[in-house]
N, C-alpha and C positions, 0 to 999 in steps of 0.2 A: 538859655536856662529854662526849664519847665516852670510854668507859673505855680503848679501845684506838686505835690508829692516831693517836698523838699528834703525829705530824710532819704529818698532814693532816686532823684532826679538824674544823678550822673550816668546812669545806663541808658536814659530815654532822651530821644530827641525832642518830642513834644510833651504837652500836658494831657493828663487823663482826659476821656470823654466825659461829658456831663452825665451820662448813664452809669459809668464805672463810678464817677465821683459819688452820685447819690446812693448807689448801692453799696459802696465800700466804706463811705464816712460813718464813724461811730460815735463822733463828738456829741450828737444831740442826746445819747443815752449814757456814754462813759464819763462825762464831764463830771458827774456826781463823785468820781474817784480821785478828785483833783488833790485832796489832802493826803492820800495815801500815795499818789504819784510823787507829790513833793516830798514827802517823808522818805520813800524810797531813794529819790535823787540825792536828798542830803547825806543819807547813809552811804550811797555810791561814791559820791564825791569826796567825802572823808575819807572813805578807804582808798580812792585813787591816791590822795595825798599821803597817806600813811604809807603807801607802797612806792611812792616816789615817781608816780605819773603825773602829778601836779605839785606845783610848790604852794607854800603857805598861802602867798598873796593870790594865787588864782583860786585856791580853796575858798578863801574867805569871800573873795569877789562873787563866786557863783552861789556861796551860801546866802550872801546878803540879797543877792537877786532873787533866789528862790523864796526867801521871806517876804520880799515885797509882792512877788507874784502871788503867794498865797494871801496876802492881805488885800490884794486886788480882787481875788476872786471871791474871797469871804465877803468883802464890802459890795461886791456886785460891780465895780468899776473897770474891771478886766475887759479889754476889747478884743473879741476873737477876730481872727483874720480867715479870709476865704481860704487859705492854704492850710488851715488847721484841720485836719482831717480826723484827729482824735485827740485826747485829752494830753497824751504824751507829746504830740507835735507842738500843741498849744503853748505848754509850759516850757518847752525846749526853745521855741522860737522866740518866746518873750524874754527868757533868761538870756539868750544871745544878744538881744537888743539892748539888754540893760547892762551886759557884762561882757567885753570882748573874749574873755575866757570861757564863756558859755559854749562856745563850740567844741571844747574837750569834755565837756559834761558826759557824753554818750560814750566815751572811751570805754572798751571792754564790755560794752553792754548792748543787747539787742531789745527791741521791742517785745521780742518772744518771751524773754525772761522779765522783762520790765513789766508787762501786763499780767503775766501770771503773778507777780509778786503784788502788784497792786490789788488784783481781785482778792488774793489770799488775805491780804491785811483788811480790805473792806469786808470780806464774808466773816472773818474773825470778829469783827466789831458788831456785825449785824447779828451773829449767833449770840452775843452777850445781851444786847438790847432786847431780842425777842425772848430770850431766856427769864429776863427779868420781867417781861410783860406777863409771861406765862405764869411766873410765881405770884405776881400781883392778882391775877384771875384766880389762883389757887386759893389765896388769903381771903378774897371775896367768898369764894365757895365755903371756906372754914367758917368764916364769920356767920353767914347765913345758916350753916349746919349748927354751930354753936347756939343760935338764937332758936333753933327749931324745938329745943326742949323735948318734950314727949310727943311731939307730932308725928304722924304716921300716915301712910298712903298705900295704895295697892302697888305690889310689884307687878311686873307684867313679863310674860313670854308670849310671842307670837302675838303681842299686842292685845292678850287676853288677860285678864285680872288672874292672877296666880296666887301669890301669897303676901299678907301686909308686911311693910318694912318701914323702919323709921326714916322720916324724911332726911335726917342727917346722913343716914346709910347711903341713901339714893344721891344726895349731894357729893358725898366724899367719893363715890364710884367714880364719877367725873374728875375729881381732883386727883385721885391715883393715876388715871389714864394721862393726865396732864404731866404727872411727875416723870412717867416714862419718856414723854415728848421732851422734857428738860434733859433727861439722861441722853437721848439720842441726839440732841443738840450738841451737847457737851462732847460726846463721843465723835462726832463729825468735826467738832472743833479742834480736838486732839489730833486728829490725823491730817487736818489741813495746816497744822502749825510747823510747816517745813519751808524754809527760804529757798525760791528757785534762783535768786539773783546770783550771778556769776556763771549760770549755764550758757550764756549768750544766745546766739541764734539756735543753736543745738548741740554744738561740740565744746562747749567751754572757750577758752582763749590762750594765745600764746603770751599775753601779758601777766605780769605776777599779781594777779587779783586774789583777793582774801575774802572769799565767801562766808566765811565763817564770822569775820568782822561785821559785815552788813547784816548777817542773820541776828548777831547779838545786839546791834544797835536797834534794829526793828523789833526785838523782842520776840524772834521766833525761837522754838524749844529747839530746833534742828536744821541742818543743812541738807539739800537735795544729795543722793548718792549717785544718780546718773543723770547727765544732762539732757539727754534725749527725753527721757522720762519727765525731767523738770519742767520743760517748755510744752509738753504735749499733754501733761496730766490734768485733767478736769473732774476726777473722781470726786474731789471736794465739793465741786458745784452739784454734780448728781447727789450726793450724799446729803448735801443740805437741802436741795429740793425734795428729796424724799422725807426729811424730818420734817419740813414745812408741810408737805402734802398730807402727812399722817396726822399732823398737828391740826391741820384744816379739816380733816375727816372727824376728828374728836370735837372739834369746835362746831361742825356741822350736826353732829348727834345732839349735843347741847341745844343747839338751834332748834331741831327737829321737835325734841321734847317740849320746849318752851311754847312752841307752836301749838302743839297738842294741849298741853296745859292750858294755854290762854283761851282756848276755844270755848264756846258756850257749852259743847258737849261734855268737857271735862271741867273746866271751871276751877283749876286748882290754883292759878295765879291771877293776879291784877298787875299789868305792867304800867310802869309809870309813864304818864303822858309824855315827858321829855323824851322817851325812848320808844315811842310808837308813832304811828301816822295814822291819818284818817283817810277817808274816801271822797273823791270828788263829786261824787253823786249821791251816796247813801250816808247821811248825816250821824247814824247810829254806830258806824263802823269804828273800830279801834284795830288797827293792825300791827302784827308783830313783824315790822319789816326788817328790824337788825337781825333777828333769828333766822328770817328767811334769807337774808342776804349772805349769812354766815353758812347757811345750807349751801347756797349758790356758788359761793366763792370756793368751795372745796374742788368743784369740778374744774374751774380755772387752774387751781394749783396742781391737780393731778395731770391736767393738759401740759403744763410747764414741764413736769418731770417726764412724762413719756415722750414729749416733743425732743426734749434735750437728749435722753438717751437714745433716740433714733439719729440724732446729729452724731453722736459720738460712735455709734455701733462699726461704722464702715471706714474709720479715719485710719490711714496708715501714718506711722511715724515720720516726722514728729509734728511741727506745727503747721496746722493748715487753716485757711482762712475762715472755714466753717466754724472754727472755735470762737469766732466772734459772736456766734449765737448763744454764748454762755450768758452773757451779761443781762440782756432784757428779761429773759425769764426769771432769772435770780432776783435782780432788782424788782421786778413786778411781784414775784412771790413774797419777798420780804416785805414790801410795801403793803401788800393785801392782807397779810397775816397781822402786820402791826396794827392797821385799822380795824381789823375784825376783833381782835384781842381788846382794844380800847373800847370799843362800842358794846361788845358782849359784856364786858367788865362792869360798865355802867348800866347796862340793863339788869344785870344780875343783881347788882348791889341794891338797886331801887326797887327791885320786884317785891310784891307783898303776896305772902303764901297764904292762899285760902285753907288753912289747916283743918277748919271744922267740915269743909266740904270734902276734904281729902279722907277724913276718919268716916264720915258718912259712907263713902264709896267703899272704903277699905272693910267695913264692918259687916259685910255681906256674911252670913254664915257658912257659906259655901268656900269662902278663902281660908277656913280652917280646916278643910277636908285632910290635908296632910297631917295636921296636928292629930285629927282623929285616928288616922291610920297608925301614927306613931305612938299614939297611946295605947292601941292594942298591941303594937310590937314591944312596948315596955312591959307588957303583961304576958309576954311569951308567945304571941301569935306570930308566923312567919309573914313577911311583910307583904308578900304577893297575896296572900290570903287576906290580910288586913285592907290591901287596896281594893281587892273585890267587894269585900264587905261594905266598906264606905262607898264605893262607887255604886253599888246596888242602892243604897239609901239615898245618895245623891239623885240617881236616876229616878226613884220613886218620888221624891219630893217635887222634881222639876216637872213631872207628869201630872201633877196637880192632887197628888195624895196628900198625906200630913205633912206638916213642916218637916224640915231636917232636925230642928231641936226636938220635936216630939218622937221622931223615929229613934233618934240617938237615946233619947231618955228611956224609951220603952223597949230598946235592944237588949236581949240577954248578955251580950258581951260588953255593953257598953253602959248605960244607966246616967243617973243625974251627975256623977263627976265628970264623965266624959262631956256630957251636954253642957256644962259650965264653960267649957273651952269655945263654945260658939259665941259667949258674950263678947260685946264690942270692945276691942283694944286688948283682950287675952292673947289671942295668937301671936301677936307682934312681939310678946315678951319673951316668947318660949325659945326662940332661936339664939341660944347662947353660946355657941361654938365660935372660935376664933375667926374674927372677920365676918361674923354673922350680923343680922339685922335687928337683933333685940336692943334696947336701950343700954343693958350691961355691956354687951359686945361693942356697940357703938363708942361707949364712952372710953373704952380702951383704945379703940380705932381712932378716935379723935386726938388722943395723946400721943399715938405714934405719927399721926399725920402733922400735927403741929412740929414734932422734931425732924419730920422729913423735910419740911420747907423751910425750917429755920426761923 
């Protein structure tokens, strides 16, 4: 008998080579699915008893052994054997040691449908966990937005000052992007909520299995329709990786802005010491490492997605060992996003916004140029003509002529009423349309955002 490969030793005279063993074994990373593997085995064993393939005593014996294995793994007392190439082998080996009937546990089941079931169960739980952490970050953004009161800052396009907006408006922009991430994760979760258990190696079974029963016990919404597709489908992994990658991109954008805002050149925020680092050489430094890591981790997440899509693209039906490459990128992506969300949430919750500095920078009279053009439009001038009029005044002021306020006040189509729009804090109040950046529009938006995140 071969020393290793106990689930398939009958066909082979000798054990696997060390090179094959090292490349093939997935236990170092798939052992984290032990709860899902044991849950799937419980459901499978109960179903086998219900259809008459196990008697009651055998069922109870195996279930008791599975319970003990789960306790051992949870407590850290489980002893892995050299022959355990994956978590499925380890669980079955130990159950068989504890219960003579354990050898019947795998009846009607292949590791192909077993691992697909385990990974769906694990991913379903991970999606819920990550979604909860995203909502937690949204609540932090909401709290900061509510505390921002009348604070405003420059809005930017092309990283050039554009129009002033309420600080709450800017914070909520990130909150709404995160809301789409929650939607995407939920959508991926709905599509993965299908049980593959009962598909066997690829073609089902001649035994009287009941896939609907195991699906129901495991809480799946539905059962597979095609056994070939059931064991080879990893769309749910790719979709989850995409949702996590785009979430990572949104976290990266938050990080990038915090990096800019914390710089001396911007000076818009003061990061808490607990969420910053110093320099080993320069005593004055206070570095936004969390924000930088959030930005950097997005590349890692994108890499996991593109790498796994490349793995999938050339696979014929059904199961191929290439699919073992589904777990490490998924596990790492979930771990990476989890840590990034927790760290960013703490950083943002403790950030002090320098609202006076924001207001000073946003109060440049040039930031109200669009308001001047719209003021002329409101008095009947075509927008392109109004744009040209204000553009010429801006050019004259920037070239060293009279100030923009003086030019506006003395212009025949403008005058003192128009010049009043250049006063600090006036421009930000004027964009009152739905979803706009004025305090009135933001108040309505805050109410909608509270309802959105629950």
